[in-house]
C-alpha positions in Angstrom: -65.4 -38.0 -58.2 -62.3 -38.6 -60.5 -62.8 -38.1 -64.2 -60.5 -39.6 -66.9 -59.8 -37.0 -69.6 -58.7 -38.3 -73.0 -55.8 -37.0 -75.0 -56.6 -34.2 -77.4 -54.8 -31.9 -79.8 -55.5 -28.2 -80.0 -54.5 -26.0 -83.0 -53.5 -22.5 -81.7 -55.4 -19.6 -83.0 -54.6 -15.8 -83.0 -56.3 -15.5 -79.5 -53.5 -17.7 -77.9 -50.6 -16.8 -80.2 -47.6 -15.5 -78.1 -48.9 -17.2 -74.9 -46.5 -19.3 -72.8 -47.1 -23.0 -73.0 -47.6 -23.4 -69.2 -50.1 -20.6 -69.0 -52.0 -22.1 -72.0 -52.1 -25.5 -70.4 -53.3 -24.2 -67.0 -56.3 -22.6 -68.9 -57.0 -25.9 -70.6 -56.3 -28.5 -67.9 -58.8 -27.9 -65.1 -59.1 -29.2 -61.6 -55.5 -30.6 -61.3 -52.6 -29.1 -59.3 -50.3 -26.8 -61.3 -47.4 -29.0 -60.2 -49.0 -31.8 -62.3 -49.3 -29.6 -65.3 -45.6 -28.8 -65.1 -44.8 -32.6 -64.6 -46.7 -33.3 -67.9 -44.5 -30.8 -69.7 -41.2 -31.9 -68.0 -41.8 -35.6 -68.8 -42.5 -34.8 -72.5 -46.1 -35.8 -72.4 -47.1 -32.4 -73.7 -45.9 -31.8 -77.3 -45.9 -28.9 -79.7 -45.9 -30.0 -83.3 -44.8 -33.5 -82.0 -41.8 -32.0 -80.2 -41.0 -31.7 -76.5 -41.1 -28.1 -75.2 -40.3 -26.0 -72.2 -42.9 -24.3 -70.0 -41.7 -20.9 -71.3 -42.1 -21.8 -75.0 -44.2 -19.2 -76.8 -47.0 -20.5 -78.9 -47.5 -19.5 -82.6 -50.6 -19.5 -84.8 -51.3 -23.0 -86.2 -49.1 -24.8 -83.7 -50.6 -28.1 -82.7 -50.4 -28.8 -78.9 -51.0 -32.3 -77.8 -52.5 -32.6 -74.3 -52.0 -36.1 -72.9 -54.7 -38.1 -70.9 -55.0 -36.9 -67.3 -57.2 -37.5 -64.3 -59.0 -34.7 -62.5 -61.6 -34.1 -60.0 -65.1 -33.6 -61.5 -65.8 -30.0 -62.2 -69.1 -29.1 -60.8 -69.7 -25.6 -62.0 -71.8 -23.4 -59.7 -74.9 -21.7 -61.2 -74.4 -18.0 -61.8 -77.7 -16.3 -61.3 -79.2 -13.8 -63.8 -79.3 -11.3 -61.0 -75.6 -11.6 -60.4 -74.9 -11.3 -64.1 -77.0 -8.1 -64.4 -75.3 -6.6 -61.3 -71.9 -7.4 -62.7 -72.7 -5.9 -66.1 -74.1 -2.7 -64.4 -70.7 -2.2 -62.8 -68.9 -1.8 -66.1 -68.2 2.0 -66.0 -66.3 2.3 -69.3 -66.1 0.2 -72.4 -64.6 0.5 -75.9 -63.5 -2.0 -78.6 -60.4 -2.9 -76.6 -61.2 -2.9 -72.9 -63.8 -2.7 -70.1 -63.2 -0.8 -66.9 -65.1 -2.5 -64.0 -65.9 -1.0 -60.6 -65.3 -4.1 -58.5 -67.1 -4.3 -55.2 -65.3 -5.6 -52.1 -65.6 -9.3 -51.4 -65.7 -10.2 -55.1 -62.9 -12.3 -56.4 -61.5 -11.5 -59.8 -61.0 -15.2 -60.7 -62.0 -18.6 -59.4 -59.7 -20.4 -57.0 -59.7 -22.6 -53.9 -63.2 -22.6 -52.4 -64.3 -20.0 -55.0 -66.5 -21.4 -57.8 -66.3 -18.4 -60.0 -64.9 -14.9 -60.2 -65.4 -11.6 -62.0 -63.6 -12.9 -65.1 -65.7 -16.0 -65.3 -68.9 -13.9 -65.3 -67.6 -11.5 -67.9 -66.6 -14.4 -70.2 -70.0 -15.9 -69.8 -71.8 -12.8 -71.1 -69.3 -11.3 -73.4 -69.1 -14.2 -75.8 -68.7 -11.9 -78.8 -65.2 -10.9 -77.6 -62.1 -12.6 -79.1 -60.6 -13.2 -75.7 -61.3 -11.9 -72.2 -58.3 -11.3 -69.9 -57.6 -9.5 -66.7 -55.0 -6.8 -67.4 -54.1 -6.6 -63.7 -55.6 -7.8 -60.4 -57.2 -6.6 -57.3 -57.4 -8.5 -54.0 -60.8 -10.0 -53.3 -61.5 -7.4 -50.5 -60.1 -4.4 -52.4 -62.7 -2.4 -54.3 -62.5 -0.1 -57.3 -61.2 0.2 -60.9 -59.9 -2.9 -62.8 -59.3 -3.2 -66.5 -60.4 -6.3 -68.5 -59.2 -6.6 -72.1 -61.3 -7.9 -75.0 -58.7 -9.3 -77.3 -55.1 -10.5 -77.3 -53.7 -7.4 -79.2 -55.4 -5.2 -76.6 -53.9 -7.2 -73.8 -50.4 -6.7 -75.2 -50.9 -3.0 -75.9 -52.0 -2.2 -72.4 -49.4 -4.6 -70.8 -46.8 -2.4 -72.5 -48.4 0.7 -70.9 -48.2 -1.0 -67.5 -44.5 -2.0 -68.1 -43.6 1.6 -69.2 -45.6 3.2 -66.3 -47.9 5.0 -68.8 -50.9 3.3 -67.3 -51.3 4.8 -63.8 -53.3 3.5 -60.9 -54.2 5.4 -57.8 -55.7 4.1 -54.6 -57.3 5.6 -51.5 -56.6 4.0 -48.1 -56.9 4.7 -44.4 -53.8 3.8 -42.5 -53.0 3.6 -38.8 -51.2 6.5 -37.2 -50.3 10.0 -38.4 -48.4 10.1 -41.6 -45.4 12.4 -42.1 -46.4 14.9 -44.7 -42.8 15.0 -46.0 -43.0 11.3 -46.9 -44.2 11.6 -50.5 -42.3 8.9 -52.3 -40.5 5.8 -51.0 -38.4 3.0 -52.4 -38.3 -0.3 -50.6 -37.3 -3.9 -51.4 -40.2 -6.3 -51.1 -39.7 -10.0 -50.7 -41.8 -12.7 -52.3 -40.9 -16.3 -52.8 -37.4 -15.6 -51.5 -37.0 -13.0 -54.3 -36.4 -9.3 -53.5 -37.8 -6.7 -55.9 -37.5 -2.9 -55.8 -40.8 -1.3 -55.2 -41.7 2.4 -55.6 -44.8 4.0 -54.1 -46.0 7.6 -54.0 -48.1 9.0 -51.2 -50.3 12.1 -50.7 -52.0 12.9 -47.5 -55.7 13.7 -48.0 -56.8 14.1 -44.4 -55.5 13.4 -40.9 -57.7 12.1 -38.1 -56.9 11.6 -34.4 -55.1 8.3 -34.8 -55.2 7.6 -38.6 -54.5 9.2 -42.0 -56.4 9.1 -45.3 -54.0 8.7 -48.1 -54.0 8.8 -51.9 -51.4 6.2 -53.1 -49.9 5.8 -56.6 -47.9 2.6 -57.4 -45.0 3.2 -59.7 -44.0 -0.4 -59.7 -46.5 -3.2 -59.6 -45.6 -5.7 -57.0 -47.7 -8.3 -55.2 -49.6 -6.6 -52.3 -47.3 -3.6 -52.8 -49.4 -0.9 -51.1 -50.4 -3.2 -48.2 -46.8 -4.4 -47.6 -45.2 -0.9 -48.1 -47.6 0.8 -45.7 -47.1 -1.9 -43.1 -43.3 -1.8 -43.3 -43.4 2.0 -42.9 -45.3 1.5 -39.6 -48.7 2.6 -41.0 -50.6 -0.6 -41.8 -53.9 -0.2 -43.7 -56.9 -0.4 -41.4 -58.7 -3.7 -41.8 -55.7 -5.5 -43.4 -55.9 -8.9 -41.7 -52.6 -10.1 -43.2 -50.2 -7.1 -42.8 -52.1 -5.1 -40.2 -52.5 -5.1 -36.4 -55.2 -7.5 -35.1 -56.1 -5.5 -32.0 -56.4 -2.2 -34.0 -58.5 -4.0 -36.7 -60.7 -5.4 -34.0 -61.3 -1.9 -32.6 -62.2 -0.4 -36.0 -64.5 -3.4 -36.7 -66.4 -2.6 -33.5 -66.8 0.9 -34.8 -68.4 -0.3 -38.1 -65.5 -1.0 -40.5 -65.9 -4.6 -41.7 -63.4 -4.6 -44.6 -60.0 -3.4 -45.5 -60.0 0.3 -46.3 -58.3 0.1 -49.6 -59.9 1.3 -52.9 -58.7 1.6 -56.4 -59.9 5.2 -57.0 -58.7 5.9 -60.6 -56.9 4.5 -63.6 -55.5 6.5 -66.5 -54.3 5.2 -69.8 -53.7 6.0 -73.5 -56.6 4.8 -75.6 -55.4 2.5 -78.4 -57.6 3.9 -81.2 -57.6 7.7 -80.4 -54.2 7.8 -78.7 -55.7 10.2 -76.2 -55.3 10.1 -72.4 -58.3 8.8 -70.6 -58.9 8.8 -66.8 -61.6 6.7 -65.3 -62.6 7.3 -61.6 -64.3 5.1 -59.1 -65.8 6.9 -56.2 -65.4 5.5 -52.7 -68.1 2.8 -52.1 -71.0 3.7 -49.8 -69.7 1.6 -46.9 -66.4 3.5 -46.8 -68.0 6.9 -47.3 -70.4 6.3 -44.4 -67.6 5.1 -42.2 -65.6 8.4 -42.8 -68.6 10.5 -42.0 -68.4 9.4 -38.4 -64.7 8.9 -38.2 -62.7 11.3 -36.0 
């Protein structure tokens, strides 16, 4: 069903100050393609303080953004059960006035998308209404488990984004890869391609244990690229077991028969400088039960 949305004007508050116009509009204009949002900006239908603006324009407090009329598919929001809400909240393993660290299970999306009615961020926003603004500091793939940081206000988001940019905030992962890893390979730089753009990617590796035909690794990403660990391991000839995009189908099928039904990639720890105390804090997420049980019988 198509819904006609009327024009409206929104006055920017501190929670959206500094945000790009395009990102703000995408959060406001629901159930339309992103290309249409950019068309509204390009054709001058979106105005800031009655003036045409570019997608990259940064918003300021008290700016008035006019959103023109637009048509969209009806948004039928799925019902989020109380049980799911309670389970989600129970997986918050650290919280202060700035952030929450969440231990994300596998098969949980961090945000809504195509064929996904809601994600982790939607549930958190539903229950943490006292927070100024809830944002994902970084992302984890749907089938990757482990530590993920959610910020509770805009100033916190910017503070921790700076730590990410300056490589102060450090993320480590555990993965099981195909083949026997060379112990001498502890750090590697590689150019990764995305959308025809090449970016230098740096990843550090530490062998935890070798099996007959696979290796358990601890991985630290120095640069944060899209699917960096998955792509990097695959290009080095050691794809992550269970990776249906960058791995080997036949090998994955063999491991699935032996009981591994997901990608063996887990965000095991995250360390950062606390904003208030300025102390280093390290939060760890143990391997989930299904991965621990698999390793017990893996040879």
